[in-house]
N, C-alpha and C positions, 0 to 999 in steps of 0.2 A: 441484220445489222441494227444496232441500237440507234435511236435518234440522238445524234451527237450535237444537235443545235442547242440542247439544254443539258449539258453533262452535270452530274452530281459532283459538287466540289465540297470537299471536307477540309476545313481550316483548323489547324492546331496552333495553340499558343506555344511560346518557347517553354513555358513551365510544363505543359502537357508533354511535349517532345522529350524534355529532360526526365520527367517522371516515367515515361514509357521505357526510356533507355535504362534508368535505374532499376526498374522492375525486371527487365530482361537480364541485366547483369547479376541481380541477386538470385534469380530463378535458374540461371544457367549452370549446368553441371558438366559442361564440356570445355575442352581447351581448344583454342583457335590459334593458328599461326599468323593470320592476317585478317583484315576486314576489307571487303570489296564494297566500295561506295558508289551508288548510282548518282551521276551528276544531275544538276538541275533539281535538287531537292534532298538528296541523301548525303551530302558531304558533311553538313553540320551534325546530324545524328551519328554519323560514323566517327567523327572526332570525339564526340561525347562518349560513345561506346569504347573507343580506343583508350581513353583516360580511365574509365570505370573498370575495364577488363585488363588494363596494363598491356595493351597490344600496340606496338610501335609501327607495324607495317599496315598502312592504309593505301589501297590501290583504287584510284578512281576508274569508273567504267562509264563511258559515254554511250547512250543509246540514240541512234539516228533515225529510227523508224517513225517518222511523222508524215502526215499527208501534205503538210505545207509548213512554212516557217512562221505562220501567223500565231500569235499568242493564243494559247489554249486550243490549238488545232488538234484534230483527231490523231491519236497515237496508236500505232499497231503494236500488238504484243510482240516482243522480241523472241526470236527462235534461237535457242542455244544448242540444240541437238535433236536428233530424231527420237521419236517416242517408240 
C-alpha cells in the first residue's frame, strides 16, 4: 500500500479544466447518450462536456469508498464488476 500520509495532489485551474473538455469534445468521434459524472469533483467538467457535446442527460454517481470522512482521506478504488 502506498504511503497516503503525503498523497500527490494535482490542482487544475478552471481554464485548464475547460481546455481539457474542449480538447476532448473536438477529438471525440463517438456519439454518447449521456454523461456519468463522479460527484465531489466531476460535476463541473461533466456540465462543460454536456454543453460542448450537446448532451442533455447527465447522471451523477456518488462513490462512497473512503477509509474515513476526514478531508483528503484515503479512498479505495471502486469496484464496478468482476474482471
